[in-house]
N, C-alpha and C positions, 0 to 999 in steps of 0.2 A: 494418769489414774490406771495400776494395772487390772485385771481384770480376774478376778479368782478360776482356774484350771479345776477341771475336775477331780478329786481327790486330795488336792494343795489341800495344805491345813491354812483354816478360817484369818482373817486378817482382815482391818478395821476398814470399813469400807465409809470414802464420801458418798454426802447424796447424792442422788440422781439429779445429772447436770440439767440446770433452766434453759431449753433453748427457745429462742424466739419463734412464735407463732405457732408453738405444738401443742394441740388441742388435748392430747392423750396421754400417757404413760407409753401406751404401744409406738404411738411415734418418737417418744423422746427416746426410751430406750431401742429402736429401732437407728435412730441416728447416732446412739451413743458408742455400740454396738459397732456399726460401721466404721466411726471413727475409730474404734480400738482396732478393726480388722486391718484397717487402711496403716495404722501406727506399728502395728505387729503386736499388741499386745495379745491378741489372737493368733493365735499362730496354726500356718499350714499343719493339717494331718491330728490335731489334737482336737478330741471330744469333750464337750462344755454340755454340761446339764442346764435345763433352765430351772433348776433350784439353783443350782449354787450362784448363776450368776443372778438370780432374782437375789438371792442375798448380797451380792453384792450392791446393786445399784435401791438396796431396800424396798423393793416392791414386792407384789407376789408374782411368783410362777408365771399367770398368765398369759399377763401382758408381755412379758418376756420370751414366753412358747410362741406366742401370734406373732412379736416382733421375729422372732426367728426364723420362723415360716414367710415372709415378706422375702426374707433373707434367702430362703432357699429360691424361692420365685425369679431370683435376683442373680442367681448362681454362683452365690456367694460363701454358702454353706450346704451343706447336703444332711439330709437325717440318718441318723443311726438306730435301729429299732430299738427301742427298749433302753437307750442309753442319752441318746442326746443328738448332738449335733457335730458335722466333724468340718473345718475347716477347710474350704476348696485350695488347692496349690495352684499358685500362677508364676508359670515358666520366665525364664527370663526373656525370648522372645517375643512372650506377650507384654511383657513391660516396655519394651525395647517399639512396639509397635504402637502401643496407647499412647508415651510419650511423643512418638513422633507423629502420631494422628495430632494432639493435642497442641504440639508445637504449630503443626500446620493450620489450627483454626486458633487457635489463640492471641499468637503473636502479632497476626496480621491487624486481628478484632479490636483488640488492645490499642495498638501502633493507631488505629484508624481515630479511636474515640479520644487520642490527644487534638485533634480537631473538630470533636462535633459533640463530644459530652457535656454537656452544662455541667460549671464548676459547682454548683449548687448539687448537685446529684453526686458528684465527687464525692464533696466534704461529705456526705451525708455516707459515704463508707470509711470514714478514718475514728469511727468508736471501735467498726472490726476489727481495722490493721492494729488498734491500739490492745483489744482483744487478747490479738495473738502474741505481741510482745509481751503481754502481761503472761499468757499462759507458757512462753518462750523465759521468762522467767522463775514461774514459779515449779518448769520442767513436768508441766501436765501436758502431755502428751493429745490426751483425747480433748482435751479443751482448746489446742492449738491446731487438729486436723477440722475441730466443729469449726471454728473460727477461720483457719484457710479457707474451707468450702465455702462458707456463706461471703468472705468477702471476693473470692475470685467469683463465682457465679452470679454475686450482684451486680459485678462490675461488668461482668460479661452483659448481662441484663440489658446495661445503656445502649447498646448496639441495636437493642429494638428487635432481635432472632430468636424465640421463646425457644424454635426448636435447636437451636447450635447451643443453648444453654443446657437443653435435656439431654444431648450430646455427650456433652464434656462432662456435666454431671455424672454422667454411666461411668463412664471413662475414670474420673476418680473413685469412684467407688469399687471399680478394679484394681485401681493401683495398690501398690506397697509401699510403703516408706520404712523398711526397716530400719535403715540408718537412722533415722529419727532420736531413739536411744543414745547411740555413741554420740553426738552429736551434744545432749544435755550433758553427757556425762564429761567431755572436752570443753563446756561452755560456749560452744560455738551454734546455738541452736538460735541465739539471739541476733547475732548479724544476717542469719538467713530473718530472722522476723522483721527486723528492719529495713527492709526489702520492698514491705505492703506498705512501708510510709513513702520511703523515698518514689516507688512505683507513682501515687499519688500526686505528691509535688510535682513532680516530673508533667505529669498529665494534666495539672492545673499549669503548669507554664507551658504549656502548651508545646512541649519540647520533645518532638518526635524519635529523635536520635536517641536521646538517654531512656525512654519510653522503652522502644525497642533492646538495647543493651541491657536493661535490666530484666524484661522479661525472656530475654533469651537465658542471661544466668540464672535466672528463678527457675524456668524450667530446666535445666540443665541440670540441678540439685536431684532432680525427680529422680532420675536413673544414674546421675553419677554418684554423690556421697550419700545420696538418703535411700536410695534403694537398694544399698549392700545390706547383706545379712550382717547378722554381729554372731 
């Protein structure tokens, strides 16, 4: 789902995604905006007004403005007086650093789950993995990123370390996956989406070697193909 840029012609806007556990438009809009940032549908340097974004999401400008102020606090956007909000740029070095830290944390943590995670808890993540595949088929990048975030943070939560989940969640917010659009156009996003189901299968099978291989390949996408500018 593309988000309309300030000054661009109006477009038909889909309904605001329904996100599990979210009780307000502000929270739901904030999650959708973060996903749009990560997927590159809100671009660095561009200025977006709250009314324009509100029209895209089918809500009033107030929750959008409040959500954008939350993103300002997170360092994801800057305020532009009398105009709106500008998306902050992320350098190639920053992307490298974020991915390096994520790999140091996520790969050993998820490999460890192959020996400790309850199969029932793992299977509870399968609907999110299927949502990722469904979003890939539909070419819905925002839904893809939202489901992907829920899947990976939910998986890490099985390790029982809430601070670890918080750190990885923050790193994911700051990452950019500009290459997702190219993957959709080339018909290659589905293969990447399938890796989530493959990962669950390997975890349920207690196959640590397969888990490590899948996680290493999967995180490699972040700084390889997925983070490439289109």
